[in-house]
N, C-alpha and C positions, 0 to 999 in steps of 0.2 A: 542654444538650440543645437548647434553642431556637436557640442559635448554630449547632450542627451542622445543624439543619433549614434555617436560613437559608442557610448555605454550600451545602448540597446543592441547595437550590432555585435558587441562582444559577448554580452551575457543574456540578452533578451530575445524575444521573438514577437511576432505580430499575430494576434489572434484572428479568429474567423471574421470578426467585425471590425478589424483594423486597429483594435486597442493593443497597446504594447504591454507585455508582461515579462516577468523574469522566468528564466529556466532554472529549476532547482538544481543545486549541486549536491544536496542531501535531503533525504526524507527521514523524518523522525517520527516514530510511533511510540506514544506513551500509553502503555496498556492500562495503567491504573485509572487514567482519566478518559480513556477511549477517544484519544485525539491523535490525529495525524497532522504533522507540521511540514511545510515546505520551507527550505532554508537556502539562502544564497550568500556566500561570503561570510558565513557565521551569523547572519541575521535571519530570523524567522519572518517571513512575509505573508504567509497564508496558513490557515488552520481549518481542519475538518473533523466532524464527528465520525467515528467508525464503530463497527462491531467486530468482535473477535471470535475465536473458537469457543465452543460450548463450555470448556473448562479454561477460563481466562487467566487463572493464577498459576504461575510457574512456567518455566521454559519447556518447550516441546522436547521430548526425549525419544519417543518411539511413534511409529506409524499407528494411527487410530486413537491416540490419547486425547484428541480434541483440543490440544493446546496450540497456541500461537507461539512461534519461536521467539527467543530473545537473543540479541547479538547484533553483529555488524555483517551486513550482506550487500548484495548489489541487485538492482533491478536489471535482470539480464536478457529478458525478451518479453514481448507483448503479443496479445492476440485479441481479436474481436470474437465475441462469443454470443450465440443465440441464448444461452442459458444465463449468463451473468454480465451481459452488455459488453464490457471491455475488461481486460485483465492484464496486470503487470506481474511477471513472475519474479519471486524472491529467490535468491540463490541458495536457500536452505536445502539440504544440510551441508555444512562444511566438513572437512576431514575429521576434526575432533568429534563432531556430533555423530558422524558415521561410525567412528571407532567406539564411542560410548555405547551406541545402540548395539553394536556387534558384541561388546562385552556383556550386554544384557541378554544376548541370544536372540535378537530381533533386528529389524532395520529401523532407520530414523524417519522413514517416510519422505515426503517431498510434495511437489506440486503446491507449494504455498504461494498464494497470489494475493495481490490487492485487486479487488474486483467490485463491480457494481451489483445490482440486484436483479432477480428474475423478472421477466416482463410482466408476469401475472400480478406482481406486487403493485404495479401502477393502477390496478383496479381497486385496490384497497382504499378506504377513506383516508388512510395515512399516507398513501402514495408510496414511493420507494424510500421514504423516511422511516418506514416500519423497522428497518434494519438497525436503527440506533436505539430501539427500545429493548432489545434483547441480544445476547451473544448467541449466534445461531450457526456459525460456520464450523467446519471440521478442522480449523486451524488457520484459516485465511483471515485477511483483513478486508471487511466489506464496508462499502460506503454507498451513498445515494448515487444514482446514475449521473445526475448533474455534477456532483462533486467529482465523480470518477472521470468525467470528461475533462474537467480542469486539470486534474492530476496527470492524466494521459498527455495533455498538451504541454504541460510544464515540466515533464521529466523526459529523459532519454535513456536508452539502453546503456547500462554502465553506471547509472546514478547510484550512489551509496544510500542504503537504507539502514538506519539504526533503530532497533526495536528494544525498548527498555521496559522494565516491570511497571 
């Protein structure tokens, strides 16, 4: 029991209802399967269905291409939003991506978030799970609001996020 307490004190947290859970040291998004994974110490411990940008294949290159980035980033800040429930900002673009976009004569874009769904979607017969039926964002990673709540609680600013094809 003491060991469990010490482990949770070092890597875990206590949820709203007193249950213990891990805090992710890495978020992994696998675009081809539309899945987001939470990992701690190299072990995946939670998974979620997600939606991507309207053009889901390929890495984001320029603003407006409707693609979700691919690469290694950080979740660098968070916000509550009347439009998309809660949002975690992905640190896209990096220096290389900015330079590439500049070579193309444009900019790389930004404001890539992991976020929930609009409040009006809860009125749908599908609820806020409608987002997993179609890729609908402009490049963000969207998930149900219930799932977003869990990811919000189990990540911190600075958490690494790896987005793979």
